[in-house]
mmCIF file as Biopython writes it, N, C-alpha, C and O atoms, coordinates in Angstrom:
data_model
#
loop_
_atom_site.group_PDB
_atom_site.id
_atom_site.type_symbol
_atom_site.label_atom_id
_atom_site.label_alt_id
_atom_site.label_comp_id
_atom_site.label_asym_id
_atom_site.label_entity_id
_atom_site.label_seq_id
_atom_site.pdbx_PDB_ins_code
_atom_site.Cartn_x
_atom_site.Cartn_y
_atom_site.Cartn_z
_atom_site.occupancy
_atom_site.B_iso_or_equiv
_atom_site.auth_seq_id
_atom_site.auth_asym_id
_atom_site.pdbx_PDB_model_num
ATOM 1   N N  . MET A ? 1  ? -15.170 41.505 -74.035 1.0 0.0 1  A 1 
ATOM 2   C CA . MET A ? 1  ? -13.927 41.825 -74.689 1.0 0.0 1  A 1 
ATOM 3   C C  . MET A ? 1  ? -13.306 43.103 -74.126 1.0 0.0 1  A 1 
ATOM 4   O O  . MET A ? 1  ? -12.114 43.349 -74.311 1.0 0.0 1  A 1 
ATOM 5   N N  . GLU A ? 2  ? -14.099 43.903 -73.452 1.0 0.0 2  A 1 
ATOM 6   C CA . GLU A ? 2  ? -13.588 45.153 -72.885 1.0 0.0 2  A 1 
ATOM 7   C C  . GLU A ? 2  ? -12.463 44.925 -71.888 1.0 0.0 2  A 1 
ATOM 8   O O  . GLU A ? 2  ? -11.585 45.776 -71.747 1.0 0.0 2  A 1 
ATOM 9   N N  . ALA A ? 3  ? -12.473 43.807 -71.203 1.0 0.0 3  A 1 
ATOM 10  C CA . ALA A ? 3  ? -11.469 43.556 -70.167 1.0 0.0 3  A 1 
ATOM 11  C C  . ALA A ? 3  ? -10.304 42.705 -70.679 1.0 0.0 3  A 1 
ATOM 12  O O  . ALA A ? 3  ? -9.572  42.118 -69.882 1.0 0.0 3  A 1 
ATOM 13  N N  . THR A ? 4  ? -10.128 42.634 -71.986 1.0 0.0 4  A 1 
ATOM 14  C CA . THR A ? 4  ? -9.062  41.792 -72.541 1.0 0.0 4  A 1 
ATOM 15  C C  . THR A ? 4  ? -8.023  42.628 -73.274 1.0 0.0 4  A 1 
ATOM 16  O O  . THR A ? 4  ? -8.195  43.830 -73.478 1.0 0.0 4  A 1 
ATOM 17  N N  . ASP A ? 5  ? -6.951  41.967 -73.659 1.0 0.0 5  A 1 
ATOM 18  C CA . ASP A ? 5  ? -5.902  42.626 -74.430 1.0 0.0 5  A 1 
ATOM 19  C C  . ASP A ? 5  ? -6.349  42.931 -75.864 1.0 0.0 5  A 1 
ATOM 20  O O  . ASP A ? 5  ? -5.617  43.581 -76.610 1.0 0.0 5  A 1 
ATOM 21  N N  . LEU A ? 6  ? -7.515  42.481 -76.248 1.0 0.0 6  A 1 
ATOM 22  C CA . LEU A ? 6  ? -8.018  42.697 -77.608 1.0 0.0 6  A 1 
ATOM 23  C C  . LEU A ? 6  ? -8.895  43.935 -77.745 1.0 0.0 6  A 1 
ATOM 24  O O  . LEU A ? 6  ? -9.240  44.325 -78.861 1.0 0.0 6  A 1 
ATOM 25  N N  . LYS A ? 7  ? -9.257  44.550 -76.639 1.0 0.0 7  A 1 
ATOM 26  C CA . LYS A ? 7  ? -10.277 45.599 -76.666 1.0 0.0 7  A 1 
ATOM 27  C C  . LYS A ? 7  ? -9.981  46.740 -77.628 1.0 0.0 7  A 1 
ATOM 28  O O  . LYS A ? 7  ? -10.914 47.307 -78.198 1.0 0.0 7  A 1 
ATOM 29  N N  . ASP A ? 8  ? -8.730  47.093 -77.825 1.0 0.0 8  A 1 
ATOM 30  C CA . ASP A ? 8  ? -8.397  48.201 -78.719 1.0 0.0 8  A 1 
ATOM 31  C C  . ASP A ? 8  ? -8.203  47.752 -80.166 1.0 0.0 8  A 1 
ATOM 32  O O  . ASP A ? 8  ? -7.918  48.573 -81.038 1.0 0.0 8  A 1 
ATOM 33  N N  . GLN A ? 9  ? -8.354  46.469 -80.419 1.0 0.0 9  A 1 
ATOM 34  C CA . GLN A ? 9  ? -8.135  45.930 -81.759 1.0 0.0 9  A 1 
ATOM 35  C C  . GLN A ? 9  ? -9.429  45.485 -82.434 1.0 0.0 9  A 1 
ATOM 36  O O  . GLN A ? 9  ? -9.402  44.960 -83.547 1.0 0.0 9  A 1 
ATOM 37  N N  . LEU A ? 10 ? -10.552 45.691 -81.768 1.0 0.0 10 A 1 
ATOM 38  C CA . LEU A ? 10 ? -11.823 45.170 -82.258 1.0 0.0 10 A 1 
ATOM 39  C C  . LEU A ? 10 ? -12.832 46.261 -82.536 1.0 0.0 10 A 1 
ATOM 40  O O  . LEU A ? 10 ? -12.814 47.333 -81.932 1.0 0.0 10 A 1 
ATOM 41  N N  . GLU A ? 11 ? -13.694 45.959 -83.452 1.0 0.0 11 A 1 
ATOM 42  C CA . GLU A ? 11 ? -14.914 46.737 -83.642 1.0 0.0 11 A 1 
ATOM 43  C C  . GLU A ? 11 ? -16.047 45.738 -83.486 1.0 0.0 11 A 1 
ATOM 44  O O  . GLU A ? 11 ? -16.156 44.785 -84.258 1.0 0.0 11 A 1 
ATOM 45  N N  . ILE A ? 12 ? -16.880 45.955 -82.496 1.0 0.0 12 A 1 
ATOM 46  C CA . ILE A ? 12 ? -17.969 45.028 -82.204 1.0 0.0 12 A 1 
ATOM 47  C C  . ILE A ? 12 ? -19.284 45.701 -82.551 1.0 0.0 12 A 1 
ATOM 48  O O  . ILE A ? 12 ? -19.518 46.858 -82.203 1.0 0.0 12 A 1 
ATOM 49  N N  . GLU A ? 13 ? -20.132 44.962 -83.236 1.0 0.0 13 A 1 
ATOM 50  C CA . GLU A ? 13 ? -21.436 45.485 -83.635 1.0 0.0 13 A 1 
ATOM 51  C C  . GLU A ? 13 ? -22.494 44.457 -83.264 1.0 0.0 13 A 1 
ATOM 52  O O  . GLU A ? 13 ? -22.373 43.279 -83.601 1.0 0.0 13 A 1 
ATOM 53  N N  . PHE A ? 14 ? -23.528 44.907 -82.570 1.0 0.0 14 A 1 
ATOM 54  C CA . PHE A ? 14 ? -24.670 44.048 -82.277 1.0 0.0 14 A 1 
ATOM 55  C C  . PHE A ? 14 ? -25.732 44.326 -83.322 1.0 0.0 14 A 1 
ATOM 56  O O  . PHE A ? 14 ? -26.094 45.478 -83.560 1.0 0.0 14 A 1 
ATOM 57  N N  . VAL A ? 15 ? -26.227 43.276 -83.941 1.0 0.0 15 A 1 
ATOM 58  C CA . VAL A ? 15 ? -27.291 43.413 -84.930 1.0 0.0 15 A 1 
ATOM 59  C C  . VAL A ? 15 ? -28.422 42.481 -84.527 1.0 0.0 15 A 1 
ATOM 60  O O  . VAL A ? 15 ? -28.230 41.269 -84.420 1.0 0.0 15 A 1 
ATOM 61  N N  . ASP A ? 16 ? -29.592 43.043 -84.305 1.0 0.0 16 A 1 
ATOM 62  C CA . ASP A ? 16 ? -30.776 42.235 -84.022 1.0 0.0 16 A 1 
ATOM 63  C C  . ASP A ? 16 ? -31.328 41.776 -85.364 1.0 0.0 16 A 1 
ATOM 64  O O  . ASP A ? 16 ? -32.032 42.526 -86.041 1.0 0.0 16 A 1 
ATOM 65  N N  . LEU A ? 17 ? -31.010 40.555 -85.745 1.0 0.0 17 A 1 
ATOM 66  C CA . LEU A ? 17 ? -31.393 40.056 -87.064 1.0 0.0 17 A 1 
ATOM 67  C C  . LEU A ? 17 ? -32.897 39.907 -87.225 1.0 0.0 17 A 1 
ATOM 68  O O  . LEU A ? 17 ? -33.385 39.767 -88.347 1.0 0.0 17 A 1 
ATOM 69  N N  . MET A ? 18 ? -33.635 39.933 -86.131 1.0 0.0 18 A 1 
ATOM 70  C CA . MET A ? 18 ? -35.090 39.876 -86.229 1.0 0.0 18 A 1 
ATOM 71  C C  . MET A ? 18 ? -35.675 41.260 -86.519 1.0 0.0 18 A 1 
ATOM 72  O O  . MET A ? 18 ? -36.818 41.374 -86.960 1.0 0.0 18 A 1 
ATOM 73  N N  . GLU A ? 19 ? -34.894 42.299 -86.272 1.0 0.0 19 A 1 
ATOM 74  C CA . GLU A ? 19 ? -35.348 43.669 -86.495 1.0 0.0 19 A 1 
ATOM 75  C C  . GLU A ? 19 ? -34.669 44.324 -87.688 1.0 0.0 19 A 1 
ATOM 76  O O  . GLU A ? 19 ? -35.266 45.169 -88.354 1.0 0.0 19 A 1 
ATOM 77  N N  . ALA A ? 20 ? -33.437 43.947 -87.961 1.0 0.0 20 A 1 
ATOM 78  C CA . ALA A ? 20 ? -32.648 44.597 -89.012 1.0 0.0 20 A 1 
ATOM 79  C C  . ALA A ? 20 ? -33.076 44.110 -90.396 1.0 0.0 20 A 1 
ATOM 80  O O  . ALA A ? 20 ? -33.729 43.075 -90.535 1.0 0.0 20 A 1 
ATOM 81  N N  . ASP A ? 21 ? -32.699 44.868 -91.396 1.0 0.0 21 A 1 
ATOM 82  C CA . ASP A ? 21 ? -32.919 44.474 -92.783 1.0 0.0 21 A 1 
ATOM 83  C C  . ASP A ? 21 ? -31.913 43.380 -93.118 1.0 0.0 21 A 1 
ATOM 84  O O  . ASP A ? 21 ? -30.735 43.661 -93.337 1.0 0.0 21 A 1 
ATOM 85  N N  . ILE A ? 22 ? -32.370 42.152 -93.157 1.0 0.0 22 A 1 
ATOM 86  C CA . ILE A ? 22 ? -31.477 41.007 -93.357 1.0 0.0 22 A 1 
ATOM 87  C C  . ILE A ? 22 ? -30.749 41.082 -94.691 1.0 0.0 22 A 1 
ATOM 88  O O  . ILE A ? 22 ? -29.694 40.467 -94.847 1.0 0.0 22 A 1 
ATOM 89  N N  . GLN A ? 23 ? -31.281 41.815 -95.646 1.0 0.0 23 A 1 
ATOM 90  C CA . GLN A ? 23 ? -30.618 41.959 -96.945 1.0 0.0 23 A 1 
ATOM 91  C C  . GLN A ? 23 ? -29.244 42.607 -96.789 1.0 0.0 23 A 1 
ATOM 92  O O  . GLN A ? 23 ? -28.356 42.393 -97.615 1.0 0.0 23 A 1 
ATOM 93  N N  . SER A ? 24 ? -29.072 43.384 -95.749 1.0 0.0 24 A 1 
ATOM 94  C CA . SER A ? 24 ? -27.792 44.047 -95.498 1.0 0.0 24 A 1 
ATOM 95  C C  . SER A ? 24 ? -26.740 43.084 -94.951 1.0 0.0 24 A 1 
ATOM 96  O O  . SER A ? 24 ? -25.559 43.423 -94.877 1.0 0.0 24 A 1 
ATOM 97  N N  . TYR A ? 25 ? -27.172 41.895 -94.574 1.0 0.0 25 A 1 
ATOM 98  C CA . TYR A ? 25 ? -26.280 40.914 -93.954 1.0 0.0 25 A 1 
ATOM 99  C C  . TYR A ? 25 ? -26.367 39.590 -94.715 1.0 0.0 25 A 1 
ATOM 100 O O  . TYR A ? 25 ? -26.724 38.559 -94.145 1.0 0.0 25 A 1 
ATOM 101 N N  . ASP A ? 26 ? -26.041 39.629 -95.993 1.0 0.0 26 A 1 
ATOM 102 C CA . ASP A ? 26 ? -26.129 38.432 -96.843 1.0 0.0 26 A 1 
ATOM 103 C C  . ASP A ? 26 ? -25.365 37.250 -96.266 1.0 0.0 26 A 1 
ATOM 104 O O  . ASP A ? 26 ? -25.801 36.106 -96.398 1.0 0.0 26 A 1 
ATOM 105 N N  . TYR A ? 27 ? -24.240 37.514 -95.634 1.0 0.0 27 A 1 
ATOM 106 C CA . TYR A ? 27 ? -23.425 36.435 -95.080 1.0 0.0 27 A 1 
ATOM 107 C C  . TYR A ? 27 ? -24.147 35.672 -93.975 1.0 0.0 27 A 1 
ATOM 108 O O  . TYR A ? 27 ? -23.813 34.518 -93.709 1.0 0.0 27 A 1 
ATOM 109 N N  . ALA A ? 28 ? -25.132 36.295 -93.327 1.0 0.0 28 A 1 
ATOM 110 C CA . ALA A ? 28 ? -25.840 35.663 -92.217 1.0 0.0 28 A 1 
ATOM 111 C C  . ALA A ? 28 ? -26.992 34.777 -92.684 1.0 0.0 28 A 1 
ATOM 112 O O  . ALA A ? 28 ? -27.402 33.868 -91.963 1.0 0.0 28 A 1 
ATOM 113 N N  . ARG A ? 29 ? -27.505 35.028 -93.857 1.0 0.0 29 A 1 
ATOM 114 C CA . ARG A ? 29 ? -28.700 34.326 -94.330 1.0 0.0 29 A 1 
ATOM 115 C C  . ARG A ? 29 ? -28.549 32.796 -94.313 1.0 0.0 29 A 1 
ATOM 116 O O  . ARG A ? 29 ? -29.430 32.125 -93.775 1.0 0.0 29 A 1 
ATOM 117 N N  . PRO A ? 30 ? -27.480 32.213 -94.873 1.0 0.0 30 A 1 
ATOM 118 C CA . PRO A ? 30 ? -27.382 30.743 -94.858 1.0 0.0 30 A 1 
ATOM 119 C C  . PRO A ? 30 ? -27.404 30.150 -93.442 1.0 0.0 30 A 1 
ATOM 120 O O  . PRO A ? 30 ? -28.012 29.104 -93.214 1.0 0.0 30 A 1 
ATOM 121 N N  . THR A ? 31 ? -26.756 30.805 -92.519 1.0 0.0 31 A 1 
ATOM 122 C CA . THR A ? 31 ? -26.733 30.319 -91.135 1.0 0.0 31 A 1 
ATOM 123 C C  . THR A ? 31 ? -28.124 30.391 -90.528 1.0 0.0 31 A 1 
ATOM 124 O O  . THR A ? 31 ? -28.557 29.452 -89.859 1.0 0.0 31 A 1 
ATOM 125 N N  . LEU A ? 32 ? -28.821 31.483 -90.751 1.0 0.0 32 A 1 
ATOM 126 C CA . LEU A ? 32 ? -30.179 31.632 -90.229 1.0 0.0 32 A 1 
ATOM 127 C C  . LEU A ? 32 ? -31.121 30.611 -90.852 1.0 0.0 32 A 1 
ATOM 128 O O  . LEU A ? 32 ? -31.958 30.032 -90.160 1.0 0.0 32 A 1 
ATOM 129 N N  . GLU A ? 33 ? -30.990 30.389 -92.147 1.0 0.0 33 A 1 
ATOM 130 C CA . GLU A ? 33 ? -31.872 29.447 -92.840 1.0 0.0 33 A 1 
ATOM 131 C C  . GLU A ? 33 ? -31.666 28.013 -92.368 1.0 0.0 33 A 1 
ATOM 132 O O  . GLU A ? 33 ? -32.575 27.191 -92.481 1.0 0.0 33 A 1 
ATOM 133 N N  . LYS A ? 34 ? -30.502 27.706 -91.848 1.0 0.0 34 A 1 
ATOM 134 C CA . LYS A ? 34 ? -30.245 26.364 -91.312 1.0 0.0 34 A 1 
ATOM 135 C C  . LYS A ? 34 ? -30.884 26.169 -89.944 1.0 0.0 34 A 1 
ATOM 136 O O  . LYS A ? 34 ? -30.910 25.055 -89.421 1.0 0.0 34 A 1 
ATOM 137 N N  . GLY A ? 35 ? -31.399 27.250 -89.364 1.0 0.0 35 A 1 
ATOM 138 C CA . GLY A ? 35 ? -32.117 27.146 -88.106 1.0 0.0 35 A 1 
ATOM 139 C C  . GLY A ? 35 ? -31.267 27.160 -86.854 1.0 0.0 35 A 1 
ATOM 140 O O  . GLY A ? 35 ? -31.725 26.741 -85.791 1.0 0.0 35 A 1 
ATOM 141 N N  . TYR A ? 36 ? -30.040 27.633 -86.961 1.0 0.0 36 A 1 
ATOM 142 C CA . TYR A ? 36 ? -29.197 27.722 -85.769 1.0 0.0 36 A 1 
ATOM 143 C C  . TYR A ? 36 ? -29.849 28.657 -84.750 1.0 0.0 36 A 1 
ATOM 144 O O  . TYR A ? 36 ? -30.449 29.663 -85.131 1.0 0.0 36 A 1 
ATOM 145 N N  . PRO A ? 37 ? -29.737 28.336 -83.468 1.0 0.0 37 A 1 
ATOM 146 C CA . PRO A ? 37 ? -30.363 29.177 -82.443 1.0 0.0 37 A 1 
ATOM 147 C C  . PRO A ? 37 ? -29.616 30.500 -82.268 1.0 0.0 37 A 1 
ATOM 148 O O  . PRO A ? 37 ? -28.398 30.582 -82.429 1.0 0.0 37 A 1 
ATOM 149 N N  . LEU A ? 38 ? -30.389 31.520 -81.936 1.0 0.0 38 A 1 
ATOM 150 C CA . LEU A ? 38 ? -29.814 32.834 -81.637 1.0 0.0 38 A 1 
ATOM 151 C C  . LEU A ? 38 ? -29.324 32.845 -80.198 1.0 0.0 38 A 1 
ATOM 152 O O  . LEU A ? 38 ? -29.836 32.072 -79.387 1.0 0.0 38 A 1 
ATOM 153 N N  . PRO A ? 39 ? -28.384 33.660 -79.854 1.0 0.0 39 A 1 
ATOM 154 C CA . PRO A ? 39 ? -27.624 34.561 -80.718 1.0 0.0 39 A 1 
ATOM 155 C C  . PRO A ? 39 ? -26.574 33.798 -81.524 1.0 0.0 39 A 1 
ATOM 156 O O  . PRO A ? 39 ? -26.063 32.759 -81.107 1.0 0.0 39 A 1 
ATOM 157 N N  . ILE A ? 40 ? -26.280 34.353 -82.676 1.0 0.0 40 A 1 
ATOM 158 C CA . ILE A ? 40 ? -25.236 33.805 -83.530 1.0 0.0 40 A 1 
ATOM 159 C C  . ILE A ? 40 ? -24.116 34.833 -83.572 1.0 0.0 40 A 1 
ATOM 160 O O  . ILE A ? 40 ? -24.358 36.014 -83.820 1.0 0.0 40 A 1 
ATOM 161 N N  . THR A ? 41 ? -22.909 34.390 -83.333 1.0 0.0 41 A 1 
ATOM 162 C CA . THR A ? 41 ? -21.759 35.285 -83.356 1.0 0.0 41 A 1 
ATOM 163 C C  . THR A ? 41 ? -20.990 35.068 -84.651 1.0 0.0 41 A 1 
ATOM 164 O O  . THR A ? 41 ? -20.619 33.947 -85.000 1.0 0.0 41 A 1 
ATOM 165 N N  . PHE A ? 42 ? -20.760 36.177 -85.355 1.0 0.0 42 A 1 
ATOM 166 C CA . PHE A ? 42 ? -19.981 36.155 -86.584 1.0 0.0 42 A 1 
ATOM 167 C C  . PHE A ? 42 ? -18.691 36.924 -86.352 1.0 0.0 42 A 1 
ATOM 168 O O  . PHE A ? 42 ? -18.689 37.965 -85.695 1.0 0.0 42 A 1 
ATOM 169 N N  . ILE A ? 43 ? -17.604 36.411 -86.889 1.0 0.0 43 A 1 
ATOM 170 C CA . ILE A ? 43 ? -16.332 37.127 -86.893 1.0 0.0 43 A 1 
ATOM 171 C C  . ILE A ? 43 ? -15.895 37.194 -88.343 1.0 0.0 43 A 1 
ATOM 172 O O  . ILE A ? 43 ? -15.732 36.170 -89.007 1.0 0.0 43 A 1 
ATOM 173 N N  . ASN A ? 44 ? -15.709 38.408 -88.822 1.0 0.0 44 A 1 
ATOM 174 C CA . ASN A ? 44 ? -15.355 38.607 -90.235 1.0 0.0 44 A 1 
ATOM 175 C C  . ASN A ? 44 ? -16.314 37.850 -91.146 1.0 0.0 44 A 1 
ATOM 176 O O  . ASN A ? 44 ? -15.897 37.190 -92.098 1.0 0.0 44 A 1 
ATOM 177 N N  . GLU A ? 45 ? -17.596 37.956 -90.841 1.0 0.0 45 A 1 
ATOM 178 C CA . GLU A ? 45 ? -18.687 37.368 -91.623 1.0 0.0 45 A 1 
ATOM 179 C C  . GLU A ? 45 ? -18.729 35.842 -91.590 1.0 0.0 45 A 1 
ATOM 180 O O  . GLU A ? 45 ? -19.408 35.231 -92.415 1.0 0.0 45 A 1 
ATOM 181 N N  . LYS A ? 46 ? -18.023 35.223 -90.660 1.0 0.0 46 A 1 
ATOM 182 C CA . LYS A ? 46 ? -18.038 33.769 -90.500 1.0 0.0 46 A 1 
ATOM 183 C C  . LYS A ? 46 ? -18.701 33.432 -89.168 1.0 0.0 46 A 1 
ATOM 184 O O  . LYS A ? 46 ? -18.319 33.962 -88.125 1.0 0.0 46 A 1 
ATOM 185 N N  . ALA A ? 47 ? -19.697 32.545 -89.209 1.0 0.0 47 A 1 
ATOM 186 C CA . ALA A ? 47 ? -20.360 32.127 -87.977 1.0 0.0 47 A 1 
ATOM 187 C C  . ALA A ? 47 ? -19.395 31.292 -87.143 1.0 0.0 47 A 1 
ATOM 188 O O  . ALA A ? 47 ? -18.832 30.310 -87.627 1.0 0.0 47 A 1 
ATOM 189 N N  . VAL A ? 48 ? -19.212 31.688 -85.892 1.0 0.0 48 A 1 
ATOM 190 C CA . VAL A ? 48 ? -18.299 30.951 -85.014 1.0 0.0 48 A 1 
ATOM 191 C C  . VAL A ? 48 ? -19.001 30.347 -83.802 1.0 0.0 48 A 1 
ATOM 192 O O  . VAL A ? 48 ? -18.444 29.470 -83.141 1.0 0.0 48 A 1 
ATOM 193 N N  . SER A ? 49 ? -20.213 30.803 -83.502 1.0 0.0 49 A 1 
ATOM 194 C CA . SER A ? 49 ? -20.970 30.186 -82.414 1.0 0.0 49 A 1 
ATOM 195 C C  . SER A ? 49 ? -22.443 30.533 -82.557 1.0 0.0 49 A 1 
ATOM 196 O O  . SER A ? 49 ? -22.814 31.539 -83.162 1.0 0.0 49 A 1 
ATOM 197 N N  . ALA A ? 50 ? -23.267 29.671 -81.984 1.0 0.0 50 A 1 
ATOM 198 C CA . ALA A ? 50 ? -24.712 29.888 -82.012 1.0 0.0 50 A 1 
ATOM 199 C C  . ALA A ? 50 ? -25.310 29.371 -80.712 1.0 0.0 50 A 1 
ATOM 200 O O  . ALA A ? 50 ? -24.813 28.415 -80.118 1.0 0.0 50 A 1 
ATOM 201 N N  . GLY A ? 51 ? -26.380 30.017 -80.287 1.0 0.0 51 A 1 
ATOM 202 C CA . GLY A ? 51 ? -27.117 29.539 -79.133 1.0 0.0 51 A 1 
ATOM 203 C C  . GLY A ? 51 ? -26.631 30.021 -77.787 1.0 0.0 51 A 1 
ATOM 204 O O  . GLY A ? 51 ? -27.104 29.542 -76.756 1.0 0.0 51 A 1 
ATOM 205 N N  . GLY A ? 52 ? -25.722 30.935 -77.770 1.0 0.0 52 A 1 
ATOM 206 C CA . GLY A ? 52 ? -25.231 31.468 -76.507 1.0 0.0 52 A 1 
ATOM 207 C C  . GLY A ? 52 ? -23.865 32.080 -76.691 1.0 0.0 52 A 1 
ATOM 208 O O  . GLY A ? 52 ? -23.224 31.921 -77.730 1.0 0.0 52 A 1 
ATOM 209 N N  . LEU A ? 53 ? -23.436 32.774 -75.675 1.0 0.0 53 A 1 
ATOM 210 C CA . LEU A ? 53 ? -22.130 33.411 -75.737 1.0 0.0 53 A 1 
ATOM 211 C C  . LEU A ? 53 ? -21.240 32.844 -74.644 1.0 0.0 53 A 1 
ATOM 212 O O  . LEU A ? 53 ? -21.525 32.983 -73.455 1.0 0.0 53 A 1 
ATOM 213 N N  . ASP A ? 54 ? -20.175 32.213 -75.060 1.0 0.0 54 A 1 
ATOM 214 C CA . ASP A ? 54 ? -19.149 31.729 -74.146 1.0 0.0 54 A 1 
ATOM 215 C C  . ASP A ? 54 ? -17.969 32.676 -74.320 1.0 0.0 54 A 1 
ATOM 216 O O  . ASP A ? 54 ? -17.265 32.610 -75.328 1.0 0.0 54 A 1 
ATOM 217 N N  . SER A ? 55 ? -17.749 33.547 -73.359 1.0 0.0 55 A 1 
ATOM 218 C CA . SER A ? 55 ? -16.740 34.595 -73.522 1.0 0.0 55 A 1 
ATOM 219 C C  . SER A ? 55 ? -15.332 34.032 -73.723 1.0 0.0 55 A 1 
ATOM 220 O O  . SER A ? 55 ? -14.546 34.607 -74.476 1.0 0.0 55 A 1 
ATOM 221 N N  . ASN A ? 56 ? -15.003 32.933 -73.074 1.0 0.0 56 A 1 
ATOM 222 C CA . ASN A ? 56 ? -13.670 32.343 -73.272 1.0 0.0 56 A 1 
ATOM 223 C C  . ASN A ? 56 ? -13.502 31.815 -74.688 1.0 0.0 56 A 1 
ATOM 224 O O  . ASN A ? 56 ? -12.473 32.044 -75.323 1.0 0.0 56 A 1 
ATOM 225 N N  . ARG A ? 57 ? -14.510 31.111 -75.180 1.0 0.0 57 A 1 
ATOM 226 C CA . ARG A ? 57 ? -14.441 30.587 -76.549 1.0 0.0 57 A 1 
ATOM 227 C C  . ARG A ? 57 ? -14.395 31.733 -77.551 1.0 0.0 57 A 1 
ATOM 228 O O  . ARG A ? 57 ? -13.630 31.686 -78.514 1.0 0.0 57 A 1 
ATOM 229 N N  . LEU A ? 58 ? -15.203 32.753 -77.329 1.0 0.0 58 A 1 
ATOM 230 C CA . LEU A ? 58 ? -15.223 33.901 -78.227 1.0 0.0 58 A 1 
ATOM 231 C C  . LEU A ? 58 ? -13.857 34.581 -78.256 1.0 0.0 58 A 1 
ATOM 232 O O  . LEU A ? 58 ? -13.372 34.954 -79.324 1.0 0.0 58 A 1 
ATOM 233 N N  . TYR A ? 59 ? -13.245 34.740 -77.103 1.0 0.0 59 A 1 
ATOM 234 C CA . TYR A ? 59 ? -11.911 35.333 -77.026 1.0 0.0 59 A 1 
ATOM 235 C C  . TYR A ? 59 ? -10.923 34.534 -77.876 1.0 0.0 59 A 1 
ATOM 236 O O  . TYR A ? 59 ? -10.158 35.111 -78.649 1.0 0.0 59 A 1 
ATOM 237 N N  . LEU A ? 60 ? -10.938 33.219 -77.735 1.0 0.0 60 A 1 
ATOM 238 C CA . LEU A ? 60 ? -10.014 32.366 -78.496 1.0 0.0 60 A 1 
ATOM 239 C C  . LEU A ? 60 ? -10.288 32.439 -79.996 1.0 0.0 60 A 1 
ATOM 240 O O  . LEU A ? 60 ? -9.353  32.426 -80.797 1.0 0.0 60 A 1 
ATOM 241 N N  . GLU A ? 61 ? -11.556 32.514 -80.380 1.0 0.0 61 A 1 
ATOM 242 C CA . GLU A ? 61 ? -11.903 32.635 -81.800 1.0 0.0 61 A 1 
ATOM 243 C C  . GLU A ? 61 ? -11.401 33.962 -82.363 1.0 0.0 61 A 1 
ATOM 244 O O  . GLU A ? 61 ? -10.860 34.004 -83.468 1.0 0.0 61 A 1 
ATOM 245 N N  . VAL A ? 62 ? -11.576 35.030 -81.616 1.0 0.0 62 A 1 
ATOM 246 C CA . VAL A ? 62 ? -11.120 36.346 -82.074 1.0 0.0 62 A 1 
ATOM 247 C C  . VAL A ? 62 ? -9.602  36.352 -82.216 1.0 0.0 62 A 1 
ATOM 248 O O  . VAL A ? 62 ? -9.073  36.909 -83.178 1.0 0.0 62 A 1 
ATOM 249 N N  . LYS A ? 63 ? -8.904  35.744 -81.278 1.0 0.0 63 A 1 
ATOM 250 C CA . LYS A ? 63 ? -7.436  35.693 -81.337 1.0 0.0 63 A 1 
ATOM 251 C C  . LYS A ? 63 ? -6.945  35.057 -82.637 1.0 0.0 63 A 1 
ATOM 252 O O  . LYS A ? 63 ? -5.881  35.422 -83.136 1.0 0.0 63 A 1 
ATOM 253 N N  . LYS A ? 64 ? -7.698  34.121 -83.186 1.0 0.0 64 A 1 
ATOM 254 C CA . LYS A ? 64 ? -7.312  33.469 -84.442 1.0 0.0 64 A 1 
ATOM 255 C C  . LYS A ? 64 ? -7.281  34.456 -85.611 1.0 0.0 64 A 1 
ATOM 256 O O  . LYS A ? 64 ? -6.534  34.268 -86.570 1.0 0.0 64 A 1 
ATOM 257 N N  . PHE A ? 65 ? -8.094  35.502 -85.523 1.0 0.0 65 A 1 
ATOM 258 C CA . PHE A ? 65 ? -8.217  36.451 -86.624 1.0 0.0 65 A 1 
ATOM 259 C C  . PHE A ? 65 ? -7.271  37.636 -86.506 1.0 0.0 65 A 1 
ATOM 260 O O  . PHE A ? 65 ? -7.109  38.405 -87.454 1.0 0.0 65 A 1 
ATOM 261 N N  . ILE A ? 66 ? -6.648  37.784 -85.347 1.0 0.0 66 A 1 
ATOM 262 C CA . ILE A ? 66 ? -5.794  38.963 -85.123 1.0 0.0 66 A 1 
ATOM 263 C C  . ILE A ? 66 ? -4.329  38.585 -85.229 1.0 0.0 66 A 1 
ATOM 264 O O  . ILE A ? 66 ? -3.458  39.441 -85.072 1.0 0.0 66 A 1 
#
């Protein structure tokens, strides 16, 4: 996202859900319990992808929220 027109409009946080206190991320629990593969990308607490990062798809998903 650093090389896009969105870079100044985003706050990106990486959370290692295997290391972090999952209680702090209640919105992630249902997705994790369903067994979706990591990494899981959330935008505004909504899961938008799992099992890998496709930068083009992620860019388009973020654009929907801005």
